[in-house]
C-alpha positions as a Python dict, from the first residue, in 0.01 Angstrom:
ca = {
    (1, 'M'): (0, 0, 0),
    (2, 'S'): (-211, 286, -43),
    (3, 'L'): (-544, 304, 120),
    (4, 'N'): (-685, 463, -190),
    (5, 'P'): (-833, 210, -395),
    (6, 'D'): (-838, 452, -697),
    (7, 'R'): (-473, 510, -693),
    (8, 'P'): (-155, 261, -774),
    (9, 'P'): (62, 145, -410),
    (10, 'E'): (357, 321, -560),
    (11, 'I'): (400, 646, -749),
    (12, 'T'): (717, 799, -915),
    (13, 'P'): (898, 1090, -748),
    (14, 'E'): (781, 1288, -1007),
    (15, 'E'): (454, 1196, -973),
    (16, 'L'): (482, 1292, -597),
    (17, 'A'): (646, 1633, -698),
    (18, 'E'): (348, 1729, -950),
    (19, 'Q'): (106, 1638, -697),
    (20, 'A'): (298, 1825, -429),
    (21, 'A'): (276, 2141, -630),
    (22, 'L'): (-59, 2118, -716),
    (23, 'Y'): (-253, 2062, -383),
    (24, 'E'): (43, 2230, -125),
    (25, 'P'): (-57, 2596, -229),
    (26, 'F'): (-423, 2495, -252),
    (27, 'T'): (-434, 2322, 79),
    (28, 'Q'): (-259, 2658, 202),
    (29, 'A'): (-537, 2876, 55),
    (30, 'V'): (-830, 2662, 251),
    (31, 'R'): (-586, 2693, 546),
    (32, 'E'): (-613, 3095, 516),
    (33, 'L'): (-950, 3049, 457),
    (34, 'I'): (-1021, 2869, 806),
    (35, 'D'): (-812, 3167, 984),
    (36, 'A'): (-1023, 3433, 780),
    (37, 'T'): (-1351, 3260, 892),
    (38, 'I'): (-1269, 3276, 1253),
    (39, 'R'): (-1132, 3621, 1248),
    (40, 'T'): (-1364, 3802, 990),
    (41, 'T'): (-1572, 4110, 1100),
    (42, 'V'): (-1742, 4167, 778),
    (43, 'D'): (-2113, 4255, 754),
    (44, 'P'): (-2380, 3978, 746),
    (45, 'A'): (-2438, 4008, 388),
    (46, 'T'): (-2110, 3954, 292),
    (47, 'V'): (-2079, 3634, 526),
    (48, 'R'): (-2394, 3503, 348),
    (49, 'A'): (-2225, 3563, -15),
    (50, 'A'): (-1886, 3400, 94),
    (51, 'Q'): (-2089, 3079, 234),
    (52, 'A'): (-2248, 3065, -115),
    (53, 'E'): (-1937, 3064, -276),
    (54, 'V'): (-1786, 2829, -23),
    (55, 'E'): (-2053, 2568, -92),
    (56, 'A'): (-2049, 2597, -465),
    (57, 'I'): (-1662, 2512, -467),
    (58, 'T'): (-1739, 2236, -229),
    (59, 'A'): (-2001, 2088, -461),
    (60, 'R'): (-1745, 2152, -732),
    (61, 'L'): (-1480, 1930, -552),
    (62, 'R'): (-1706, 1660, -451),
    (63, 'E'): (-1778, 1584, -800),
    (64, 'Q'): (-1504, 1338, -821),
    (65, 'Q'): (-1358, 1207, -475),
    (66, 'V'): (-1226, 883, -281),
    (67, 'D'): (-1443, 715, -91),
    (68, 'G'): (-1334, 718, 291),
    (69, 'P'): (-977, 839, 412),
    (70, 'L'): (-705, 974, 150),
    (71, 'G'): (-466, 689, 323),
    (72, 'A'): (-101, 723, 190),
    (73, 'H'): (84, 704, -108),
    (74, 'F'): (407, 516, -145),
    (75, 'G'): (694, 641, -374),
    (76, 'H'): (963, 398, -521),
    (77, 'G'): (1208, 350, -237),
    (78, 'R'): (1048, 654, -44),
    (79, 'A'): (893, 680, 271),
    (80, 'R'): (501, 700, 283),
    (81, 'Q'): (334, 1035, 220),
    (82, 'P'): (35, 1086, 466),
    (83, 'W'): (-95, 1373, 319),
    (84, 'G'): (-440, 1338, 495),
    (85, 'N'): (-277, 1340, 812),
    (86, 'T'): (-414, 1576, 1049),
    (87, 'V'): (-62, 1718, 1198),
    (88, 'V'): (175, 1657, 903),
    (89, 'G'): (-74, 1638, 591),
    (90, 'L'): (41, 1825, 294),
    (91, 'R'): (-347, 1820, 185),
    (92, 'N'): (-486, 1858, 508),
    (93, 'P'): (-562, 2225, 594),
    (94, 'V'): (-630, 2113, 981),
    (95, 'A'): (-252, 2054, 971),
    (96, 'P'): (-19, 2336, 1062),
    (97, 'P'): (153, 2169, 895),
    (98, 'L'): (441, 2013, 1117),
    (99, 'R'): (760, 1933, 945),
    (100, 'A'): (1000, 1743, 1183),
    (101, 'V'): (1367, 1698, 1052),
    (102, 'P'): (1646, 1551, 1225),
    (103, 'A'): (1876, 1726, 1435),
    (104, 'G'): (2149, 1748, 1713),
    (105, 'D'): (2337, 1415, 1866),
    (106, 'R'): (2108, 1247, 2067),
    (107, 'L'): (1959, 914, 1907),
    (108, 'G'): (1676, 981, 1687),
    (109, 'E'): (1639, 1350, 1775),
    (110, 'V'): (1426, 1572, 1554),
    (111, 'H'): (1269, 1925, 1574),
    (112, 'A'): (1010, 2156, 1403),
    (113, 'E'): (923, 2522, 1387),
    (114, 'V'): (546, 2568, 1384),
    (115, 'V'): (319, 2877, 1389),
    (116, 'L'): (1, 2827, 1540),
    (117, 'G'): (-288, 3075, 1476),
    (118, 'A'): (-634, 3120, 1561),
    (119, 'A'): (-769, 2760, 1432),
    (120, 'Y'): (-553, 2621, 1727),
    (121, 'E'): (-697, 2841, 2021),
    (122, 'G'): (-836, 2671, 2319),
    (123, 'P'): (-827, 2946, 2641),
    (124, 'P'): (-810, 3283, 2477),
    (125, 'G'): (-478, 3359, 2330),
    (126, 'L'): (-330, 3006, 2384),
    (127, 'V'): (-293, 2695, 2218),
    (128, 'H'): (-534, 2417, 2320),
    (129, 'G'): (-388, 2137, 2537),
    (130, 'G'): (-533, 1907, 2325),
    (131, 'V'): (-348, 2013, 2030),
    (132, 'S'): (-8, 2020, 2202),
    (133, 'S'): (-96, 1665, 2288),
    (134, 'L'): (-164, 1570, 1889),
    (135, 'L'): (207, 1733, 1798),
    (136, 'L'): (380, 1585, 2050),
    (137, 'D'): (218, 1257, 1975),
    (138, 'Q'): (344, 1294, 1611),
    (139, 'M'): (704, 1413, 1719),
    (140, 'L'): (775, 1151, 1930),
    (141, 'G'): (674, 915, 1661),
    (142, 'N'): (900, 1085, 1416),
    (143, 'A'): (1190, 1059, 1655),
    (144, 'A'): (1128, 676, 1665),
    (145, 'A'): (1121, 672, 1296),
    (146, 'A'): (1430, 883, 1300),
    (147, 'A'): (1610, 617, 1526),
    (148, 'R'): (1499, 340, 1269),
    (149, 'K'): (1284, 204, 1582),
    (150, 'P'): (917, 307, 1456),
    (151, 'G'): (595, 221, 1588),
    (152, 'M'): (260, 316, 1706),
    (153, 'T'): (182, 501, 2043),
    (154, 'A'): (96, 276, 2312),
    (155, 'Y'): (116, 536, 2572),
    (156, 'L'): (163, 920, 2584),
    (157, 'N'): (183, 1116, 2913),
    (158, 'L'): (218, 1477, 2924),
    (159, 'T'): (279, 1752, 3185),
    (160, 'Y'): (178, 2089, 3124),
    (161, 'R'): (430, 2348, 3249),
    (162, 'Q'): (292, 2675, 3156),
    (163, 'P'): (34, 2823, 2913),
    (164, 'T'): (144, 2774, 2554),
    (165, 'P'): (80, 3096, 2344),
    (166, 'L'): (-44, 3110, 2011),
    (167, 'G'): (241, 3179, 1740),
    (168, 'P'): (575, 3061, 1695),
    (169, 'L'): (679, 2760, 1877),
    (170, 'R'): (956, 2512, 1875),
    (171, 'L'): (889, 2129, 1928),
    (172, 'E'): (1158, 1883, 1995),
    (173, 'A'): (1179, 1487, 2041),
    (174, 'W'): (1404, 1238, 2081),
    (175, 'V'): (1468, 849, 2168),
    (176, 'E'): (1579, 759, 2497),
    (177, 'R'): (1594, 394, 2467),
    (178, 'S'): (1494, 77, 2277),
    (179, 'E'): (1387, -247, 2361),
    (180, 'G'): (1331, -509, 2091),
    (181, 'H'): (994, -358, 1936),
    (182, 'K'): (937, -102, 2198),
    (183, 'T'): (1071, 238, 2165),
    (184, 'Y'): (1075, 485, 2445),
    (185, 'A'): (1089, 875, 2347),
    (186, 'R'): (1043, 1214, 2509),
    (187, 'G'): (966, 1571, 2376),
    (188, 'Q'): (861, 1931, 2444),
    (189, 'V'): (712, 2235, 2321),
    (190, 'I'): (883, 2552, 2369),
    (191, 'G'): (749, 2874, 2351),
    (192, 'P'): (921, 3216, 2422),
    (193, 'D'): (944, 3180, 2799),
    (194, 'G'): (1082, 2801, 2776),
    (195, 'P'): (958, 2496, 2784),
    (196, 'T'): (531, 2464, 2773),
    (197, 'V'): (449, 2090, 2746),
    (198, 'E'): (679, 1790, 2829),
    (199, 'A'): (570, 1448, 2715),
    (200, 'E'): (724, 1085, 2732),
    (201, 'G'): (565, 798, 2555),
    (202, 'L'): (618, 439, 2453),
    (203, 'F'): (576, 345, 2062),
    (204, 'V'): (543, -19, 1948),
    (205, 'L'): (600, -211, 1608),
    (206, 'P'): (280, -369, 1555),
    (207, 'R'): (273, -754, 1533),
    (208, 'W'): (190, -754, 1174),
    (209, 'A'): (452, -558, 1105),
    (210, 'R'): (718, -746, 1276),
    (211, 'E'): (596, -1078, 1105),
    (212, 'L'): (640, -906, 766),
    (213, 'L'): (977, -793, 872),
    (214, 'A'): (1076, -1149, 983),
    (215, 'A'): (935, -1276, 646),
    (216, 'R'): (1107, -1056, 431),
    (217, 'G'): (1426, -1041, 635),
    (218, 'A'): (1578, -853, 940),
    (219, 'T'): (1761, -615, 753),
    (220, 'E'): (1473, -462, 584),
    (221, 'V'): (1383, -111, 713),
    (222, 'P'): (1083, -135, 936),
    (223, 'P'): (790, 62, 820),
    (224, 'T'): (689, 421, 957),
    (225, 'F'): (349, 505, 1091),
    (226, 'E'): (206, 883, 1135),
}
């Protein structure tokens, strides 16, 4: 069900498309604002004027909003729409956003192309190590879901092979094996000079989800977790 109490638990594909068309360009505009805020060198008066404009826009948007997190909508017969998610959220300007797609012949293999700019910097010119961890956590989880063996992160181990530069990157993830409600996956971040970060993790289908599936029948597709 949706965690947003002001929305129905399911919305139609048409409603999903309408919301995406409305919020995706809006969120991208805010994403551009974040980048501009970091890199601007305009004079102090311009900064103060822009601040007043941003504060006014924020006040307008807060005139009507949900309490707490956005949660996720469900489309009829479709996967969750976690639009507030910090990695893949269509309505979250902090998200790059990441779009994982199926690829290759390996079980549950997914890949993504992403461009990380100034908002994701750690050491000068390089991606923050925690951002790499964040993206790989999502990618390995997507791989588990693609293999129809989803779960929530039980552990995630990373090896940093070399610095990850800001800019265009490729991410890959795949499932190595599954044991009942446990799924083991691996992945990597790839920069211009090859892999920069490697990850391996365990994803576990929670007890409440296993009980729900048992009650509804084993043939039902397990829920995905973002």
